[in-house]
N, C-alpha and C positions, 0 to 999 in steps of 0.2 A: 731665208730667201736670197738667192743669188741674183745679181744684176746682170741681165743679158747684155752683151755688147750691142751698142746702139747701131742700128742699120742706117748709117749715114757716112758721108765722106768726112774725114778729119781735115780741117783747114789748118794746115801746117806743113812742115817739110816732109819729104818722102820718107825720111827716117822715122818721124813721129807717126805718120800715117801707117807705116808698116807695123809698128808696135801695137797700135789699137786694132788694126784690121786683123791681125793674127791672134788676138786674144781669144782664148777659149771661154765658154760660159762659166766654167768653174775656176777660172784663173783670175788672180788679182794683179794688176800692174803695180810694180814696186818702184817708186821714185825715191832715190836717196839724195839727201842734201849734205854737202860738205862745203866748208869754207875754203876757197882757193888759198893755198899757202899755209894751211894748217894740217898737221902739226909742224910741217916745214915745207918750204917751197919745193924741195926736191921730191916730196912724197906724193904730191897731188895727182900727177899723171898715173903713177903706179897704182894708187888707190882707185882711181876711176876704172882702169882696166881690170883690176882685181874684183871690183864690185860687179862689173858686167859678167865675169866668169862665175860669180857666186850668187846670181839671181836678180841683180838690178836690171830694170828695163829702161829707166830714164835716170839721168843724172841732173840734179839741180846744183849748180856750182855758184856758191855765194861770192859776191864781190865785196870784200871787206870795206866797212865804212865806220867812221868814228862815232856816229850818232844815229844808230839804226832805230827806226820807228817801231818795227814789229818783232824785233828779236829780244828774247829774254837773256838772262845772264850767261847761259851756256854758250850761245852763239856769239854774244858780245865778246866773251873771252877769246873765242877762236879768232875773231876779227882783230882783236888787239894783238894777239900773237903774230898774225900775218902782217899787220901794218908795222909792228915794231921791227920785223925782219926786212922791211923795205919793199913789200910787194906793191907792184904798180899794175895799172890796167893792162899795159902791153904784156906783162908777164902772164896774165890770165888768158889773153888771146893766144899767146904762145903755147900755153898748156892745152888749149882746145886743138890747136894745130897739131901738136904732138899726138894727142889721142886719135885724131883723124887719120894718122898714118897707118893705124892698125884696127880701128874700130868705127862702126857706124852707130853706136849707141847715141840716142838723142841727148843733147846737152842743152839745158835751159839755164841762162844766167839769171840770178836773183840778186837784187841790190836796191840802191836808192838813187834818187834823181840827181843829187848834187855832183857826185863823181862823173856821172854821164854828161852833165852840162859842162863840167870842167874839161872833159875830154873833147866835147863837141858832138852834137847830136848826129850830124851826117857822118863824120869820121867814125863814130862809135858803131852805128848800124852797118856802115860799109865793112868795118873790120869783122863784125859779127858774121856777115855774109861770106866774107873771104875765108874765114877760119872754120866755118861749119857750125855756127850756133843755131839752134833750132827754135828758140823762143826767149822771151824776156819777161821776168816778173819784177814789177816795181811797186811794192806795197804803198809807197807814199804818193803814187800817181793814181788818183781815182779815175774810173772809167769816164766820168763826166768831164774830166779836165785833161784828157789825153790827146787832144788835137795837136799839141806841140810835137808829139812823137809819131802821130799816125801816118803822116806822109812818108817819113823816112822808113818806118816799119813796113809800109806797103811797097815802097820802091825796092827795098832790099830783101823783101820776102822773109823778114824775121818777125813773126807775129808777137803781139803783146798778149800775155796770159793774165787774166784778172782773177780776183778773189771774191768769193761771197762768204758771208758769215751769218750766224743766227739772227743778227739784227738787220740783215738786208731785206728790203721789201721785195715783193714779187716783181714789181716793175723794174727795180734795179737788177734783179737776177736776169730778167729777160734782156736788158740792155747789155749786161756782161756777156751773156750767151751770144748776142749778136756781134759783139766786137772782139771776142776772144778768138785766138787761133791755137790749135794744138789740144788744149783741154781747159777746163775751168777748175781752179783751185778752191776747194770747199774747206773753209776754216771751221774746224769742229767746235771750237769754243771762242768766245770773244776774249781779246787780250793778246799778250805776246807769246812767242814760241816758248816751249819748254815741256818736258815730260810731266804728265799729270796722272792722277789716279783714274783708273778705269771707270769708276762710278761717275766722276765729274764729267768725263768726256761723253759717256753713254747718255747721260741726261740731256746734255746739250745737243748731241747728234739726233736723238730721237725726237726732239722738238722741231727740228727744221729740215731733216733730210728728205722728207716727203715733199716739202715745198720745192726743194732743189730739183728733184726729179720731175716735178710738174712744170718747172719753169726753164730748166736747162735742157733743151731738146736738140740743139745743134752740135754740141761738144760733149766729149767724154768728161767725166767728173772724177777727180782724185781728191781724197779727203786727207787732211793733215792736221798738225798741232796736237801734241799729247800722246802720240803712239810710241810705245817703248817695248812692245813684245809682239810675237806672232798672234797671240790671242787677241790683243788690242786691235791689231791690224785687220784680222779676219772679221772680228765682230763689228768694228766701226765701218769697215768698207763693204759690208755685205750687200748693200743696195747701191753701191757705186762701182766704178770701173777699177779702182785701185786706191793706193794709199801712199802717203809721203812720210818719211822718217828723217828728222834732222837732229834735234837736241840729243836724243838717245844715242845716236851715232857718234856725235861729237863727244859725249860723256864717255862712251866706250873707248874712244881713241885716247882720251885723257887718262883713263884707268890703265891702259895697256902700253902706250907709247914709251919706248925706252927700256922696256923689260924684255927679257929673252923670249923670242918667239911671239912678239907682240902682234905682228901682222896676222899670223895664223890664228891667234886667239880672237883678234878683231873680226876676221872673216868668218869664224864660227858663229859669231853673233849676227853678222849679216845674213848668213844662210838661215839661221834660226828665225829671223824676221820673216823671211819669205816662205820657208818650208816647215817651220816648227822644229822644236828640239829633237824629237825622235826621228825626224825624217832627213836631217841634214846629211848624215853619212851616205844614205842611199842616193840622195839627189846629187851629191858630189861625185859618186861613182859614175852616174849617168852623164854628167856634164863633160 
């Protein structure tokens, strides 16, 4: 059963609105997560632009942090690499600015509260607006405790995107739906990020995705955590608007970076996530 696009306005940037408004009933939105500055600071912009050409609809750009709450060892590793190379918050904003010179792909920043507080809440949201950021995901800021950020978010028109998980109550899902902008991030399993077995993810998703669709009625829903293949993505997202891939993408970069033709091999994997192994060449010819 395919999830029909929800007949409602998307509360978010015009770029985000366009993505979901133009989604066809049989299409799944693909949101790709990468850590800014991984595998190298000079690669991030090129990766984002290449992802767009190879099927990505939304980019989730990780803001590296030394003590991430929701990230497993794979994304922790990518953050360590970026931080060791001296990546700063202003570098991330510059990356977004560079992408905006040639692309309107929605970019959502994902990270944690401490670096944002260090930068300053108002300056941070102002820079988001200036550079073209389309939303913000902060796993360590519960929706019930987001008042500190809400005013700046509203003033700068940079929406907060919240997460729901299998242990979220119906009441909390409704609150998340009310306060999110752009989409709601549906965490397929409880725990940290990381590629998981299809059986584990399927069992978790089947237990709560029906409640998600009953309670999330104002925003599109993207499902993530544990997706590592096209088959995973299509199965897990069949009753949602799309899917998010992070750890599997980082792992593939680690396997290929530094080898001959690494980018080409990596992008084959990206296309396979969206289109499937047998369809990648055909879709590439059409793009």
